[in-house]
Backbone bond lengths (Angstrom), bond angles and torsions (degrees), N, CA, C in turn:
res aa  C-N    CA-C-N  psi(-1)  N-CA   C-N-CA  omega(-1)  CA-C   N-CA-C  phi
1 M - - - 1.459 - - 1.528 108.99 -
2 D 1.319 115.67 131.14 1.465 121.99 -179.46 1.532 109.39 -95.58
3 T 1.345 116.16 109.33 1.466 121.66 -179.48 1.521 109.56 -106.81
4 K 1.320 115.61 133.38 1.462 120.34 178.76 1.527 108.81 -132.70
5 N 1.339 116.24 130.70 1.455 122.43 -179.53 1.522 111.07 -105.44
6 F 1.324 115.55 142.72 1.452 122.88 177.32 1.523 108.44 -127.09
7 K 1.329 116.68 136.17 1.457 122.24 178.49 1.523 108.79 -107.87
8 I 1.326 116.57 132.63 1.461 121.01 -178.25 1.522 110.25 -66.25
9 N 1.319 114.47 133.03 1.455 122.71 175.09 1.531 106.59 -92.31
10 S 1.325 115.78 103.60 1.472 120.74 -174.66 1.520 112.94 -62.15
11 E 1.329 116.72 -32.46 1.469 120.95 -178.85 1.523 112.02 -64.56
12 N 1.336 117.10 -31.79 1.458 121.63 -176.08 1.527 113.61 -101.91
13 S 1.322 116.80 1.70 1.462 121.98 -177.53 1.524 109.73 -109.23
14 L 1.332 115.95 153.23 1.453 119.73 -177.64 1.522 110.42 -158.22
15 V 1.328 114.92 146.19 1.455 121.53 172.20 1.530 107.22 -116.64
16 E 1.314 116.33 128.09 1.464 121.64 175.13 1.523 107.67 -107.01
17 W 1.330 116.53 138.28 1.457 120.64 -179.71 1.519 110.31 -119.32
18 I 1.343 114.15 152.61 1.463 121.82 173.84 1.528 107.15 -138.23
19 G 1.332 115.96 124.74 1.458 122.48 174.76 1.515 108.47 -118.79
20 R 1.322 116.14 138.90 1.462 119.99 -175.33 1.521 111.49 -117.83
21 K 1.326 113.45 149.19 1.464 121.04 175.79 1.519 107.36 -137.04
22 V 1.320 116.69 174.38 1.465 121.17 -177.00 1.531 110.77 -56.53
23 T 1.318 117.11 -39.52 1.463 120.79 -173.50 1.530 114.20 -93.61
24 G 1.338 118.15 7.25 1.467 119.21 178.98 1.510 111.93 152.02
25 A 1.333 115.60 -143.84 1.462 120.90 -177.13 1.522 109.36 -153.03
26 H 1.310 115.22 162.41 1.463 122.31 171.18 1.513 107.47 -128.11
27 N 1.332 115.61 153.43 1.453 119.11 178.68 1.522 110.16 -145.81
28 G 1.322 114.06 161.70 1.454 119.22 179.89 1.508 111.48 -176.69
29 T 1.325 115.26 -158.91 1.457 121.53 -177.07 1.530 110.16 -131.07
30 I 1.320 114.68 162.00 1.460 123.15 174.07 1.529 106.35 -139.68
31 E 1.329 116.22 135.87 1.464 120.26 179.88 1.527 111.30 -75.91
32 V 1.322 114.41 144.21 1.450 121.55 173.07 1.529 106.72 -89.00
33 K 1.321 116.54 123.89 1.460 121.92 -176.56 1.528 112.00 -81.35
34 E 1.342 116.15 -49.33 1.461 120.68 -176.74 1.516 109.30 -168.75
35 G 1.315 115.22 173.33 1.452 120.16 175.71 1.510 111.49 162.28
36 N 1.343 114.79 175.82 1.463 120.39 -179.63 1.521 110.17 -159.64
37 F 1.320 114.83 162.34 1.458 122.81 175.56 1.513 108.32 -135.99
38 T 1.327 116.13 147.13 1.453 121.90 176.00 1.522 108.00 -124.56
39 F 1.321 114.76 132.85 1.462 122.16 175.80 1.516 107.96 -114.29
40 E 1.321 115.21 138.21 1.463 120.20 172.52 1.517 107.01 -119.84
41 N 1.337 115.40 123.36 1.466 121.74 -175.82 1.526 111.34 51.70
42 D 1.343 115.37 44.94 1.467 124.09 177.47 1.527 114.92 65.93
43 I 1.336 117.76 16.06 1.462 121.78 177.59 1.521 108.09 -119.09
44 L 1.350 116.09 133.92 1.457 120.75 179.42 1.524 110.32 -55.38
45 F 1.326 115.85 125.86 1.458 121.38 -179.04 1.523 111.55 -108.91
46 S 1.335 116.32 -42.23 1.464 119.98 -179.27 1.521 109.18 -156.53
47 G 1.316 115.06 167.59 1.456 119.57 178.07 1.514 110.74 -176.92
48 K 1.312 113.89 159.57 1.456 120.56 -179.27 1.521 107.46 -157.56
49 F 1.338 116.08 141.14 1.454 118.62 171.25 1.516 109.60 -141.76
50 V 1.328 114.31 151.76 1.460 122.66 -176.45 1.522 107.73 -122.39
51 I 1.347 116.32 131.59 1.458 120.02 173.64 1.521 108.73 -111.55
52 N 1.319 115.03 149.78 1.453 122.98 -175.73 1.529 108.75 -95.66
53 T 1.339 117.19 105.27 1.470 119.96 -177.11 1.526 112.07 -67.02
54 R 1.325 117.71 -16.40 1.466 120.91 176.45 1.523 112.17 -76.02
55 S 1.326 117.00 -10.12 1.469 120.56 -176.06 1.531 112.71 -100.30
56 I 1.329 118.16 11.21 1.466 120.65 -177.60 1.527 109.72 -61.36
57 K 1.325 115.17 126.03 1.467 122.09 177.32 1.520 108.18 -117.04
58 I 1.331 115.76 145.45 1.457 122.55 176.60 1.528 107.24 -106.91
59 L 1.322 116.94 123.49 1.461 120.54 -175.46 1.526 113.95 -98.02
60 D 1.332 118.06 -19.25 1.467 119.52 -172.71 1.527 113.80 -96.37
61 I 1.331 118.77 -1.73 1.468 121.13 178.39 1.524 108.00 -110.05
62 E 1.338 116.18 111.44 1.462 121.04 -173.48 1.525 113.58 -85.27
63 D 1.331 118.28 -29.37 1.460 120.79 -179.64 1.537 108.81 -66.18
64 P 1.343 118.69 118.33 1.476 121.31 -175.11 1.525 114.17 -57.10
65 E 1.329 117.55 -40.74 1.464 120.05 -178.30 1.527 111.38 -67.47
66 T 1.330 116.69 -45.20 1.465 121.26 178.76 1.523 110.44 -64.69
67 N 1.330 116.82 -40.57 1.460 121.79 178.92 1.527 110.41 -60.62
68 T 1.326 116.66 -45.80 1.468 121.46 -179.77 1.519 110.86 -63.52
69 Q 1.339 117.32 -43.02 1.466 120.90 178.53 1.527 111.11 -60.78
70 F 1.332 116.25 -43.76 1.464 120.93 -179.54 1.529 110.09 -66.04
71 A 1.326 117.54 -42.03 1.469 121.32 178.84 1.530 110.72 -60.81
72 H 1.332 116.77 -42.65 1.464 120.28 177.78 1.536 110.79 -65.10
73 H 1.325 116.90 -36.33 1.459 120.23 178.61 1.530 110.65 -66.73
74 L 1.339 117.84 -42.16 1.462 120.34 177.56 1.529 111.61 -63.47
75 A 1.336 116.94 -31.14 1.467 121.46 179.47 1.532 111.97 -80.31
76 S 1.337 117.68 -12.97 1.469 121.59 -176.45 1.531 110.46 -78.71
77 D 1.324 115.60 175.26 1.462 121.38 179.91 1.530 112.11 -65.94
78 D 1.339 118.67 -19.19 1.467 120.66 174.89 1.532 111.00 -59.60
79 F 1.333 115.42 -29.19 1.464 120.24 -179.07 1.530 110.67 -123.61
80 F 1.328 119.47 -95.57 1.472 121.36 -168.83 1.525 115.85 -98.04
81 N 1.325 118.65 -8.70 1.468 121.46 179.97 1.533 110.01 45.54
82 S 1.313 115.56 57.22 1.457 122.45 -171.72 1.523 114.68 -63.62
83 D 1.326 118.07 -26.96 1.463 118.94 177.10 1.523 111.17 -65.60
84 Q 1.318 116.66 -43.26 1.461 120.47 -179.47 1.522 112.14 -83.73
85 F 1.329 117.40 -32.41 1.465 122.14 -176.60 1.531 109.94 -128.31
86 P 1.336 118.00 74.88 1.463 120.54 -176.01 1.532 114.25 -71.62
87 D 1.330 117.18 -15.72 1.461 120.50 -177.56 1.522 111.19 -117.28
88 A 1.325 115.18 140.08 1.456 122.45 166.04 1.530 105.31 -116.47
89 V 1.342 117.01 139.95 1.460 120.76 -170.44 1.527 109.80 -129.98
90 F 1.343 115.12 138.07 1.465 121.27 169.95 1.520 107.48 -120.81
91 E 1.338 115.96 124.39 1.464 120.58 -179.92 1.522 109.29 -123.59
92 I 1.319 115.69 123.02 1.461 121.84 179.91 1.526 108.89 -70.91
93 K 1.318 116.42 126.99 1.464 122.11 177.62 1.525 111.44 -102.53
94 H 1.335 116.33 -31.21 1.469 120.55 179.33 1.524 108.29 -152.68
95 A 1.320 115.53 135.55 1.469 121.00 177.95 1.527 108.68 -130.05
96 E 1.305 115.00 124.71 1.460 121.92 179.96 1.522 108.95 -111.88
97 P 1.345 117.99 113.30 1.466 119.42 -178.13 1.529 111.65 -67.09
98 S 1.332 114.30 148.12 1.454 122.00 177.23 1.527 107.25 -133.65
99 E 1.309 117.58 -161.84 1.470 121.20 -179.33 1.522 111.34 -83.48
100 N 1.326 116.37 160.98 1.467 123.86 172.98 1.526 113.37 56.82
101 N 1.335 116.85 43.62 1.467 123.02 177.52 1.523 113.47 63.33
102 L 1.334 117.85 19.42 1.457 121.88 178.07 1.527 110.74 -93.19
103 Y 1.319 114.75 147.49 1.461 122.11 174.66 1.519 108.35 -131.33
104 H 1.323 115.97 142.31 1.461 121.55 169.04 1.518 104.99 -96.36
105 V 1.325 115.84 122.90 1.453 121.22 -169.60 1.524 111.15 -124.04
106 T 1.316 115.03 139.46 1.457 122.29 167.38 1.517 106.16 -114.00
107 G 1.322 115.27 131.19 1.452 118.74 -179.26 1.513 111.44 -147.27
108 D 1.321 115.09 165.68 1.457 121.41 176.81 1.523 109.30 -99.24
109 L 1.336 115.57 124.08 1.455 121.92 176.29 1.521 108.24 -106.14
110 T 1.342 116.07 127.36 1.456 121.36 179.15 1.520 109.34 -118.35
111 I 1.329 115.92 120.33 1.463 123.74 175.57 1.523 106.62 -132.50
112 K 1.316 116.80 133.34 1.474 122.25 -179.34 1.531 111.84 55.52
113 G 1.334 116.55 34.55 1.456 121.45 178.33 1.516 114.42 74.62
114 I 1.327 118.07 6.81 1.466 123.22 -179.36 1.529 107.81 -109.83
115 T 1.334 116.65 130.48 1.461 121.60 -175.98 1.521 110.72 -114.34
116 H 1.338 115.55 133.04 1.468 122.48 173.98 1.516 108.87 -135.55
117 S 1.323 115.31 149.40 1.455 121.72 176.55 1.534 109.14 -77.32
118 I 1.318 115.59 138.28 1.469 122.22 -179.44 1.532 108.03 -128.86
119 D 1.324 116.74 135.71 1.465 121.72 172.52 1.515 107.92 -105.93
120 T 1.332 115.93 134.96 1.456 119.91 179.53 1.522 109.24 -154.22
121 S 1.308 115.51 169.12 1.463 121.61 170.92 1.508 107.61 -110.65
122 L 1.317 115.75 142.79 1.455 118.85 176.02 1.514 109.36 -138.86
123 Q 1.306 113.47 156.19 1.460 119.98 178.12 1.525 107.90 -113.48
124 I 1.323 115.54 131.66 1.465 120.65 176.05 1.513 108.25 -127.03
125 V 1.323 115.06 122.71 1.455 121.50 172.84 1.523 106.09 -107.33
126 K 1.342 116.52 120.87 1.457 121.37 -172.13 1.522 110.97 -126.87
127 T 1.333 114.65 139.13 1.463 121.58 167.87 1.524 106.11 -118.09
128 D 1.313 117.52 -170.76 1.463 120.04 177.14 1.520 111.69 -66.37
129 N 1.332 117.96 -27.99 1.458 121.69 -171.90 1.516 115.92 -107.86
130 I 1.333 116.93 -17.74 1.468 119.19 -172.51 1.531 110.02 -148.57
131 A 1.323 115.54 148.20 1.461 121.54 173.41 1.529 107.22 -130.88
132 V 1.327 116.31 131.84 1.461 121.84 179.56 1.524 107.94 -118.72
133 L 1.330 115.06 122.36 1.458 121.78 -177.71 1.521 109.12 -113.34
134 D 1.319 116.07 133.90 1.462 122.04 174.99 1.522 109.01 -131.96
135 T 1.332 115.44 135.07 1.455 120.47 177.21 1.527 109.41 -158.67
136 K 1.311 114.46 162.60 1.460 121.59 172.11 1.523 106.46 -124.65
137 I 1.331 115.20 127.97 1.456 120.60 177.12 1.529 107.71 -117.20
138 V 1.328 115.79 128.43 1.465 121.66 175.06 1.527 106.47 -100.14
139 I 1.338 115.97 124.10 1.456 121.64 -173.09 1.525 110.46 -118.09
140 D 1.327 115.73 132.24 1.455 121.68 171.26 1.531 106.80 -86.14
141 R 1.311 115.92 104.55 1.465 121.92 -173.82 1.519 113.16 -61.45
142 T 1.337 117.28 -27.29 1.461 119.64 -176.72 1.531 111.92 -67.47
143 K 1.327 117.85 -23.87 1.466 121.15 176.92 1.531 111.35 -67.96
144 F 1.333 116.40 -16.49 1.463 121.57 -177.86 1.535 111.05 -112.72
145 N 1.337 115.41 26.64 1.461 122.43 177.17 1.534 112.76 61.20
146 I 1.323 116.07 34.67 1.467 121.27 173.77 1.534 105.56 -108.60
147 K 1.332 115.28 91.79 1.456 121.72 -169.26 1.525 114.30 -104.11
148 F 1.313 118.50 -8.72 1.461 122.50 -172.80 1.524 111.50 -50.42
149 R 1.336 115.83 121.91 1.471 124.66 178.17 1.535 113.45 52.51
150 S 1.330 116.13 36.00 1.464 121.83 175.40 1.519 109.32 -92.31
151 S 1.330 117.11 136.53 1.468 120.80 178.40 1.527 111.39 -68.96
152 N 1.333 118.21 -14.99 1.465 120.57 176.03 1.526 111.66 -69.10
153 F 1.328 117.04 -23.71 1.460 121.17 -172.96 1.525 114.15 -121.86
154 F 1.347 116.73 -19.36 1.466 119.99 -175.97 1.527 109.62 -131.08
155 T 1.328 116.01 148.08 1.461 120.71 178.44 1.526 109.60 -112.55
156 N 1.305 115.38 166.79 1.468 122.94 176.69 1.526 113.01 55.00
157 L 1.322 117.08 40.59 1.464 120.92 179.76 1.531 111.92 -79.79
158 G 1.320 116.34 -21.62 1.461 119.65 179.32 1.514 111.46 55.06
159 D 1.350 115.76 -131.96 1.464 118.98 -176.83 1.537 112.67 -83.92
160 T 1.349 117.98 10.00 1.473 120.38 174.19 1.533 111.75 -96.18
161 L 1.342 116.70 -1.78 1.460 121.59 -179.53 1.528 111.07 -60.36
162 I 1.327 115.54 136.20 1.471 122.03 172.97 1.520 106.50 -111.86
163 Y 1.340 116.97 127.70 1.462 120.32 -178.91 1.527 110.43 -65.09
164 N 1.334 115.43 149.98 1.463 120.60 -174.86 1.527 113.22 -71.28
165 N 1.321 117.22 -34.81 1.462 119.54 -177.25 1.521 111.46 -86.15
166 F 1.329 115.61 139.59 1.454 121.28 169.15 1.520 108.40 -132.21
167 D 1.327 115.89 157.19 1.460 121.77 -175.15 1.517 110.88 -107.14
168 L 1.324 115.32 141.04 1.458 122.66 168.22 1.518 107.64 -118.13
169 N 1.318 116.99 117.05 1.454 122.72 173.27 1.520 106.50 -98.76
170 I 1.328 115.54 114.31 1.464 121.53 -167.98 1.522 110.20 -111.15
171 H 1.324 114.83 128.59 1.476 121.93 176.26 1.530 106.81 -128.36
172 L 1.326 115.86 111.28 1.462 121.16 -178.10 1.514 110.36 -118.33
173 V 1.313 115.70 133.65 1.460 122.18 175.41 1.523 107.02 -116.57
174 A 1.345 115.92 125.63 1.455 120.14 -177.23 1.531 110.08 -126.50
175 D 1.326 115.06 139.07 1.468 121.63 -178.88 1.521 110.25 -99.47
176 A 1.331 116.16 141.87 1.462 121.52 177.51 1.520 109.72 -62.19
177 Q 1.317 115.46 143.07 1.472 121.63 179.36 1.512 111.15 -105.51
């Protein structure tokens, strides 16, 4: 069996997020801390990546003071509690190859110390020296105890409601080891 390991290059990898509310949306980035992928006979076998919740940036708010306030709020217990839980982790548990470099993947996502299974599709383009993974994961934040202004837990929110689902657009670049 031919096994090949790839280590994520944090400098070249990025996660973009989008959160929506009744009156619009916010978006930004999160740094990828570390991770790796293993291929057996050129087929994805396992993988894991860690994002740093302390690195959340907001790109759509230009006023520095408002941006800083929002960043601190996202880091608070209302959202990611970044002081207590600085890492969010996705670990591939099963990968089923498909056509055109696509895989159907089941993995465990851990946010705020809470783990849930997630099914997604991802694309991996691999050479001998590099593997590039792209995927979009839609996450129901309430499953990870992120309840702030959720209609599942609060009533009469009106135009302050924040939708439960948020998107992570993930681009990972990994170098052969």
